[in-house]
C-alpha positions as semicolon CSV with decimal commas, in nm:
position;residue;x (nm);y (nm);z (nm)
1;M;4,593;0,794;8,081
2;T;4,471;0,557;8,335
3;L;4,326;0,657;8,675
4;M;4,617;0,539;8,856
5;T;4,867;0,753;8,665
6;I;4,658;1,057;8,716
7;L;4,639;0,985;9,088
8;S;5,013;0,909;9,119
9;A;5,077;1,244;8,930
10;L;4,853;1,417;9,170
11;L;5,041;1,271;9,467
12;D;5,373;1,367;9,329
13;A;5,268;1,732;9,244
14;I;5,154;1,775;9,606
15;Q;5,414;1,723;9,878
16;D;5,180;1,767;10,193
17;P;4,998;1,442;10,245
18;A;4,706;1,600;10,413
19;V;4,634;1,822;10,118
20;A;4,671;1,529;9,886
21;L;4,429;1,347;10,082
22;G;4,183;1,626;10,071
23;Y;4,222;1,649;9,682
24;M;4,167;1,288;9,644
25;A;3,850;1,298;9,870
26;K;3,711;1,565;9,640
27;F;3,813;1,376;9,325
28;G;3,632;1,053;9,468
29;A;3,330;1,261;9,567
30;G;3,299;1,380;9,206
31;I;3,323;1,026;9,072
32;G;3,059;0,914;9,333
33;A;2,824;1,194;9,217
34;G;2,861;1,102;8,863
35;L;2,808;0,738;8,926
36;G;2,495;0,812;9,139
37;V;2,342;1,027;8,852
38;I;2,429;0,756;8,589
39;G;2,274;0,486;8,792
40;A;1,962;0,698;8,844
41;G;1,938;0,765;8,473
42;I;1,971;0,393;8,393
43;G;1,711;0,310;8,652
44;I;1,462;0,560;8,534
45;G;1,510;0,453;8,178
46;K;1,438;0,098;8,273
47;I;1,119;0,201;8,465
48;G;1,002;0,379;8,158
49;A;1,072;0,097;7,919
50;Q;0,894;-0,158;8,139
51;A;0,599;0,078;8,177
52;M;0,559;0,116;7,813
53;D;0,584;-0,258;7,775
54;A;0,315;-0,320;8,032
55;I;0,082;-0,056;7,871
56;A;0,126;-0,221;7,536
57;R;0,022;-0,551;7,693
58;Q;-0,276;-0,414;7,890
59;P;-0,389;-0,062;7,741
60;E;-0,689;-0,058;7,976
61;S;-0,458;-0,010;8,275
62;V;-0,281;0,289;8,165
63;G;-0,365;0,509;8,465
64;D;-0,240;0,266;8,726
65;I;0,068;0,184;8,546
66;R;0,154;0,560;8,483
67;S;0,097;0,649;8,850
68;N;0,313;0,361;8,963
69;M;0,586;0,457;8,722
70;I;0,587;0,816;8,847
71;I;0,612;0,697;9,206
72;A;0,896;0,462;9,130
73;A;1,085;0,720;8,918
74;A;1,047;0,967;9,208
75;L;1,200;0,716;9,445
76;V;1,490;0,656;9,218
77;E;1,540;1,034;9,172
78;G;1,544;1,082;9,550
79;V;1,812;0,828;9,588
80;A;2,021;0,992;9,320
81;F;1,965;1,327;9,486
82;F;2,079;1,204;9,819
83;A;2,394;1,056;9,664
84;V;2,472;1,393;9,501
85;V;2,422;1,584;9,824
86;C;2,634;1,331;10,010
87;C;2,906;1,392;9,759
88;L;2,870;1,770;9,774
89;L;2,910;1,763;10,146
90;V;3,244;1,585;10,111
91;I;3,352;1,835;9,843
92;L;3,251;2,140;10,043
93;A;3,365;2,020;10,380
């Protein structure tokens, strides 16, 4: 099933447009939260891969690279947490 068939079935099942709009907003918020978490996972994975590559090139600078990696991963995780909180506000509102 495609996304459009699922949404059209949802709209056909619900007669009141205001209720359908609420369900669709919650559905979109769930998709947004999922995409935010997936993007953060990809970002943190790339940060870790590049840090390991940099450590392999210059083993003497392990401490600096590790601390910068942890700071960058925390920033990416903060953005993901913000996306999930925004989506939860839409779902619970």
